N, C-alpha and C positions, 0 to 999 in steps of 0.2 A: 097405505102401508109405509110410505116414506115418512109419514108423521110418527110412526111408532119406532122406526129404525134410528132416526136421528137422535131422539132422547136416549136410546140405549147406547149408542156410540159415545155420546157426550158423557154419560154416566160411567162408561168404561174408561174413558180417558181422563176423568177428573183426578183419580189418585196419582196418575203419572204426572199431571200438571202440578199437583201439590208437592210431589217429591222434588221437582225441578226448582221450586220456589224456596225450598229449605236451604239453609246455609250448608256449604259442603263440610263434610267431616274433616277434621285436621288429618294430615297424612300420618301414617304410623311412624313413630320416631325410629330412627335407626338404632341398631343394637347398642351402640355406645351411649346414645341419648337416653335409652331406656333406663340405664343405671342412674343417670342424672335425674330422671323424672320419678324415681321410686318414691312413692309417698307424696309427690308434689304435682301429679298430673292434673289435679283439680284447680290449681292456682294459675290463672291466666298469665301473670307476669313471668312465672317460671317457664311456662310452655312457650311464651313468646321469645324469651331469652334463649331457650334451647333451640328453637327454630332459627333464630338469628345466628347462633353459633354454627348450626348445620349449614346455613347458607354461606357463611364465611369460609367454612371448611371446603365447601364445593368450589367457591371462587378461588381459594388458594390452590386446590388441586388442579383447576383449569390453568391458573397462572403458572404453576410449576410445569405442567405439561407443555405450555407454550414456551417456557424458558428452555426446556429440554430440546424442543424442536429448533429453537433459535441456536442453541449450542451445537446441534448437529449441522445446521446450515453453515455456521461459522467454521466448524471443523472442515466441512467440504470446501468452502471458499478458501480457507487457509491452504489446504492441500493443492487446490487448483493454482493458487498464486505461487506457491512454492515450486510446483512443476513448471509454471511459466517462467519464473525467475531463473530456474536452473537452465531451461531451454535458451533464454536470452543470454545468459552468461556463456553457455557453450557456443552460441552463435557469435558472440563478441570475441571469444577466444579464437575462433576460426578466422575472423576478420583481421585480428591483430597480427597474424603471421604474414599476411600477404599485403604488400603496399598497394595502395589505390592508384589510379591514374594520376590524380592530383599530386600525390606524394612523389610519384616517379617524375612528374614534370618539374616539381620543385627541386628534386635532387639533380635532375639534368641541368636546370638553370644555374644552380649553385656550382655544379661541376664546370660549366662554361665560364662562369665568373672567376672561379679559381684559376682556370687556364689563362684567362686574360691577365690576372695579377702575376702569375708566374712568368708570363711573356714580357711583362713590363720591366723596365730597369728598376732596381730596388729603391733608389731615391725617389723616383716618380710614384711608385706604388706606396712608399711611406708617406708622401705628401697627401695622396688621396685618402689613405687609411686614417691618417691623423684627423681628417675632417669628417670622417664617418662616425656614427655612434659607436662607442667602445664595444658594446656586446656584439654588434655586427662585424666590426673589424676583427675582434678576437675569434669569432667563428670562422672567418675567412682565413686568418693566420693558422688556425688549427688544421685547416684542410690543405693548405699549400705544402709543397715539398719542404721538408725541414730546413734544408740549406737555403732555399729562397726565403723562407720565413725568417730565418736568422738575419739575413742581410736586410730585409725590410725592417725588422724591429731595431736593428742597429742604426738605421737611418731616421727613425722616428724620434722626436724629442724625448728625453728621459722621463719626464713626468707622464706623458701619454703612454710611453712604453711600459711604465710601472702599472698603469691602470689596465692596459691590455693584458699584461702578464697575469694580473689578479683575476681578470675575467676568464682567461684561458685555464688557470688553475681551478677556478670554481666550476667551470664546465667539465673539466676532467674528473673532478671529485663527484659531480652529479652523475656522471655516466658509469661510474664504477659500481 
């Protein structure tokens, strides 16, 4: 019996095997391509060209979708960066109003130094200030008592006093 069944099964599967060996039928052209193929469906070059155009159109559609996705990602990233920048600016604004420990220490040191120069005799203070860098001397003179500062400047040689006065004027102009 198995000798009879085996040839029957082979005969039944033969048409299926033959169909799988045939070249696949070209896909049905999209509606837009159908108009292009009107009257030219039997010309292989035209059919190949239409298929190539369809593939390009698909690739372009995919590329445009990718660009839109990237555009959305960029917009999201931009919004995130803007929010972070705003947060950092607000944080910096909050820090700018209160002096740090280092700034307070520097201000205390300068205050003590000013007190030392105010306690000195004007001629001695003038000799020391004449040997200091002019911008530093001008800063100290701006902070001492105006009467004491006038006496110190009067004791400084005129060429150095002119330079110090220029620095003091520039500092005043900057802070206005």
